[in-house]
C-alpha positions, 0 to 999 in steps of 0.5 A: 440513491441517497441512504439517512444520515446518521448523524445529521449534517456534521461527522466526525474527523480527525483533522491535520491543520499543521505538519508537526502539530498532533491531530483534532478530532473535530466535526467536518460538513458531511461530504456532497454528493456529486454525479460520479462520486460515491460516499461510504460510511467507514467501519475500519481504516488502517494506521500506516507505521509511518503515519507520523513521519508524514504529519510530522512533515518529514517525509515532504508529503504534498497535502493540503492543510488542514485534511482528515487523512487516511489512505484507503479504509473498509465501509459501507455505501450510503450514497451513489450517483446516477451513473452507477450501475452495480452499487448499492446502499450497504454494499461492503467497499474498499475505498481505494485511495488511488485516485486518477484524474479523469481527463486524459486517461493516458496520463492522468494525474494521481493523488492517495487521497487523504495522503500525498498528491503527485506534484502541482496538478495532483494538488488541483485533484486533491482539493476536490477529493480532499478528506481522507479515511479518518473520518466518519464518511468518506467521498470517493469517485466511483471507480474507487469503491470496490465492492468486497462481497459480504462480510461482518463486521469484525471482520473489517479490520482484517481487510484493511490490510488488503491496501498492504497487499495491493502495493507489492501486488502492482510491481509484480503485475508491472513485472509480469510474475508468472507462476513457477518463477523465482522472485526475489523480494528487496526489503522483505521485513517491512510492512509492504515487502512481507506483504509482498512475499505473500502476494509473489506466493500467491500468484504461482512463485516456485520460490520467493528470496526474501532479503533483509536485515533482520534476521528474526523477521527473516525467520518469521516469514520462513516458519510462516509461509514454508520452504518456498520462501527462502531468506538472505540477511543482507550485510551492506557488503554489496558483493557478498550479497549479490552472491549470497542471493544468487546461491540461495535462490539455486536456480536463476531469479526471474524476478526483482520487487525492490521495495525498501524503505528511505532509509535504504542505501542504493547499494542494498537495491544495486546488489539485488538488482544485479542479481536478476538473471539475463532477460530478467525483471525488476520493479521498482516501489521503494524509496531509495533516494527519496529523503535525500539519499545517494543515488541509484547507478546501474551500469548501462552495458550490463541492463543492454547486453543482459537484456534486463527490464527495469520498470518504475512503478507507484502503487496499482492499476485500477483492476487490481483492487478486484483481482486482490480481493478474489485472491483474498476470497480463494484463500491464496492471500490469507488475512488472518495472520496479523495481529491487530491493535484497534482504536477510536477515532477520539484516540487518532494521536495514541494509534499513530504513535502506537503504530510506529512503535509496533511496525513488525510485519505482521501487526496492523494498527486500526481505527474504528472511526 
């Protein structure tokens, strides 16, 4: 079913032509709909605080240039293919950037649409689902347009925060977090880490141990979320930090979510991982070692004798998006705690610079294409 075009045959988009160069605002051909696809009019899309590192090439993300970047967004359905049975034109949806190839459900190749690919096969997928959400329209697979229910257009920027919640949610789901457990979030003062604290509480954690180096940010977490959050300021001494985590928890730590950034040391990750109780679970979602840092080493005998489960998790399963929408709609995960800076698409480079300079855990930078 097709909706009416609002700009003829060209859409406005922010385009990255070369790593290390500013983005340019240009017109691109409107997306062409195919079976198994949806076109969405983008209303709001987030600007991650490390976007400048992606566009400079520092993060070495796989992007086939030129491209309109942007991982995920909030918008309204413009058109959908004949195989869609629930969508309607005008539905509010989250454009999930985690795109999976469809020809091997056990071993799908994956991309973050408009952001990066996992390996050479992912680049092949990226050539089709090429452009991201920093554009007036976005073409994506049918299953990646997830309805969020009716909202007022003014609420769309706040709903962009769903992307930050979904990342740690994927790790917590993989680690099988249960209500009543004690969860440690390692790296809790960043964007994704602080979101992980909020999600762990929403999933019923009896307490969340939040670690980080920023004492003011840790205090802010405790103030916002109350006595179920207990904080540990990391010193950099592995043994002392592990001891502080266990003492602060006051009971065995059932699960560890490590979501440290690339600049963090393997020792900081190991301090938290080895604080978990016997038969506990650990989900690794951070960036330790991705930019040339040290290698994380863990003792074989300790893992084996304590029956510890260690899981690597990139992003989240497909059903996580609808479940997160339910958590938000129920009020268990709140969108009203975030300071939002809004930019028009023509101000995209200013938005990227603003996001880098305002990288606090409760700050958001949002584009309005």
